[in-house]
BAZA-441705 format. One line per field, with one value per residue (C-alpha): x, y, z; chain. Coordinates in steps of 0.2 Angstrom, whole numbers. Example, Ala and Ser with C-alpha at 12.3 -4.5 7.8 and 13.67 -1.06 7.14 Angstrom:
2
px: [62  68];
py: [-22  -5];
pz: [39  36];
kette: [A  A];
***
This chain:
390
px: [560  548  530  516  497  486  468  459  445  432  429  424  434  449  449  451  465  475  472  479  494  497  499  513  524  541  554  541  530  512  498  481  472  455  443  432  416  400  392  398  393  406  419  416  417  434  440  436  444  460  462  460  460  444  430  421  410  417  431  435  438  451  459  461  469  487  492  486  500  493  476  473  459  450  434  425  434  422  427  446  451  439  445  463  462  456  469  483  476  476  495  492  502  489  488  475  468  467  460  464  448  436  422  406  394  387  369  367  373  360  358  365  382  391  379  375  390  403  420  429  420  425  443  444  436  448  463  458  455  472  481  472  477  495  495  487  499  514  509  507  522  517  518  505  506  496  491  495  499  506  521  526  522  537  537  537  550  562  559  563  579  584  580  591  606  605  600  588  578  560  552  534  524  507  498  481  469  453  441  425  414  416  416  408  389  393  403  388  385  397  392  398  415  419  420  420  433  447  444  442  454  465  471  482  492  493  501  512  519  521  532  543  545  550  563  570  570  582  593  593  596  582  563  552  534  518  513  497  483  472  458  443  429  414  398  399  387  374  365  366  349  345  348  366  370  368  386  389  393  389  377  383  372  382  400  410  414  429  444  459  472  488  500  514  529  541  555  543  540  522  512  495  483  468  454  439  425  421  436  427  443  444  457  471  485  501  514  525  540  549  566  581  589  576  558  551  534  528  513  504  488  483  498  506  512  496  483  467  454  438  423  411  411  407  416  423  410  422  438  445  452  452  444  426  428  411  414  427  425  437  455  459  474  473  478  492  501  490  493  512  511  499  510  499  512  526  516  512  529  536  524  528  546  543  534  547  562  556  558  550  537  540  521  517  507  515  510  492  490  497  486  470  475  478  462  451  461  457  438  440  449  436  421  430  438  455  472  473  489  493];
py: [683  669  674  662  664  656  651  646  634  635  651  646  644  635  647  662  653  649  667  675  664  667  686  683  672  680  677  672  684  677  684  680  677  669  665  651  645  638  652  667  679  669  670  689  691  682  692  708  703  697  706  692  698  690  679  665  650  642  630  626  645  645  629  637  653  653  664  652  641  633  627  627  616  620  611  597  580  572  585  585  571  576  594  588  577  590  602  589  586  605  605  615  612  606  610  598  602  587  574  568  558  546  534  544  530  524  524  506  509  508  524  532  527  528  516  504  501  489  498  483  488  506  501  490  504  517  506  506  525  528  517  527  543  537  533  549  560  549  553  571  583  595  594  587  596  589  604  597  611  601  597  615  621  629  616  601  609  612  594  587  597  590  573  575  582  571  555  550  534  538  526  532  548  553  566  575  586  590  604  611  606  610  625  615  612  596  588  578  566  552  554  572  570  552  550  559  564  553  560  578  579  563  566  580  571  555  565  573  557  549  564  563  544  549  561  546  535  548  548  529  526  513  514  514  512  509  491  489  499  497  509  513  525  532  543  548  562  554  546  561  569  585  595  589  594  613  616  604  614  602  588  572  560  544  549  547  561  552  542  533  525  516  514  502  505  492  497  492  510  517  532  535  547  555  565  572  584  591  599  614  625  629  617  606  602  594  580  573  563  552  546  536  552  565  571  584  592  601  612  621  626  633  645  651  668  678  675  685  686  695  697  700  699  718  724  707  702  703  699  682  673  655  644  638  646  651  659  673  676  670  664  660  657  670  664  676  673  657  656  654  643  631  630  638  651  639  627  639  647  629  625  641  637  619  625  640  629  612  605  589  594  587  585  576  562  548  555  560  542  534  545  540  522  522  531  518  504  512  511  493  489  498  489  472  473  468  474  478  474  487];
pz: [444  439  436  440  437  450  449  465  462  477  485  503  519  511  496  508  518  502  495  511  509  491  493  505  494  491  478  465  457  460  449  456  440  443  457  452  460  453  464  454  469  480  466  464  483  484  469  477  494  487  470  458  440  436  443  434  436  420  424  406  403  416  410  393  400  395  409  422  427  444  448  467  471  487  484  494  493  480  467  470  457  443  444  446  431  420  425  422  405  401  406  422  439  452  470  478  496  508  509  491  489  497  494  491  486  469  462  467  485  499  508  519  513  530  538  524  513  520  523  514  498  501  503  488  477  484  480  462  462  470  457  443  451  452  434  428  438  432  414  416  413  427  446  458  475  490  501  518  528  543  533  530  548  556  570  558  547  562  568  551  551  568  563  548  558  573  563  577  577  579  592  591  588  594  584  585  575  585  583  589  574  556  545  531  530  520  534  541  526  521  502  502  512  511  530  547  559  552  534  538  553  554  537  544  557  546  532  545  553  535  531  546  543  525  532  543  528  519  534  536  517  516  515  530  525  535  536  546  554  569  572  583  579  587  585  603  605  594  608  620  625  616  632  633  615  617  616  602  586  572  569  560  551  545  549  565  577  585  577  585  574  577  562  563  551  543  556  571  576  579  577  586  578  587  578  587  582  600  607  615  616  597  589  593  581  586  583  597  592  604  598  604  610  613  612  600  604  588  593  579  588  600  600  616  610  616  629  631  646  644  655  641  622  618  603  599  586  571  581  576  591  586  573  579  596  601  617  619  637  650  646  627  617  603  586  580  563  561  543  547  562  554  538  525  520  520  510  496  496  494  480  471  471  466  450  447  449  443  461  467  481  498  500  483  476  486  503  497  491  506  518  509  509  528  532  523  530  547  543  538  555  565  556  556  573  568  562  543  534  520];
kette: [A  A  A  A  A  A  A  A  A  A  A  A  A  A  A  A  A  A  A  A  A  A  A  A  A  A  A  A  A  A  A  A  A  A  A  A  A  A  A  A  A  A  A  A  A  A  A  A  A  A  A  A  A  A  A  A  A  A  A  A  A  A  A  A  A  A  A  A  A  A  A  A  A  A  A  A  A  A  A  A  A  A  A  A  A  A  A  A  A  A  A  A  A  A  A  A  A  A  A  A  A  A  A  A  A  A  A  A  A  A  A  A  A  A  A  A  A  A  A  A  A  A  A  A  A  A  A  A  A  A  A  A  A  A  A  A  A  A  A  A  A  A  A  A  A  A  A  A  A  A  A  A  A  A  A  A  A  A  A  A  A  A  A  A  A  A  A  A  A  A  A  A  A  A  A  A  A  A  A  A  A  A  A  A  A  A  A  A  A  A  A  A  A  A  A  A  A  A  A  A  A  A  A  A  A  A  A  A  A  A  A  A  A  A  A  A  A  A  A  A  A  A  A  A  A  A  A  A  A  A  A  A  A  A  A  A  A  A  A  A  A  A  A  A  A  A  A  A  A  A  A  A  A  A  A  A  A  A  A  A  A  A  A  A  A  A  A  A  A  A  A  A  A  A  A  A  A  A  A  A  A  A  A  A  A  A  A  A  A  A  A  A  A  A  A  A  A  A  A  A  A  A  A  A  A  A  A  A  A  A  A  A  A  A  A  A  A  A  A  A  A  A  A  A  A  A  A  A  A  A  A  A  A  A  A  A  A  A  A  A  A  A  A  A  A  A  A  A  A  A  A  A  A  A  A  A  A  A  A  A  A  A  A  A  A  A  A  A  A  A  A  A  A  A  A  A  A  A  A  A  A  A  A  A  A  A  A  A  A  A];
***
């Protein structure tokens, strides 16, 4: 059995999610080697929780460790590519959390970035960054794996199988990722996350629909690519009076809290993407696929396999019901086997096998690059009020 050493870089929310999935990988012997964070106390906490062999605040030490095969990057977006490039240069396989990267501003930019920097400038800068990224990945002898869990969720995996077997023509898709606020304190500022709901949330369904069109391309025997984007964004709750914000979980500065994107593909098909920050019921994740011979509704969350009803929250303080669910009374959909239904276990299982057997990842650099390009084309479309050709 292949043995792979894993180092997790970033020991926050995503680091915990990934660690929980790594310990469930089968058929490949996973050694949890290192928990790495600039806050050593967080690294030590993750080490103790998931039994990593050591904790460190020194990234170079981990890169020099010959027993580390995979660098799993679970950092804020502005750190993704700098850490990924160092890992590739060190000969490590890279798993990079979404979104791949973004525009975070320069020293010359007027602040705040989200309000003052033209989105056209951001888009042109991003295109250069993406080309550099493509070249660096192409020159490496290791794998670059894009941690997009939508692609590995059981519902999407099954949809891909059905599309391959039936050879259906996809007419359009509608997809959503909406949450009640953010788990990250960095999410309110453009210079830290590179955008708002489109970047943090919309990146999921964008990558998902790109993957499904990639599957259709395989069936058709020719490339089907995104050719244009139209978008609308908003900062809807910004102007609400304070008394109307008592149930609003997060405060956002220069980023959007609503995004709506229409993607047109080269075969004329469409995909509509919705991402919002203020879904009070916890979190919505789905892709609906309408084809020439059927419909596939791929629901990831909320799950329907368990419901709860409580008159009060006594004893539930440490019981996880749903991500960012503030109220556990009344009726709720309880998240059961969330790491499976949302694709995290399937994702890391696939990546472990990709590395062990030299297989090309289904979620690799191409989807990562295209997703980022579409997101920033959407920002241009919204600001300039027009369709943007890709």
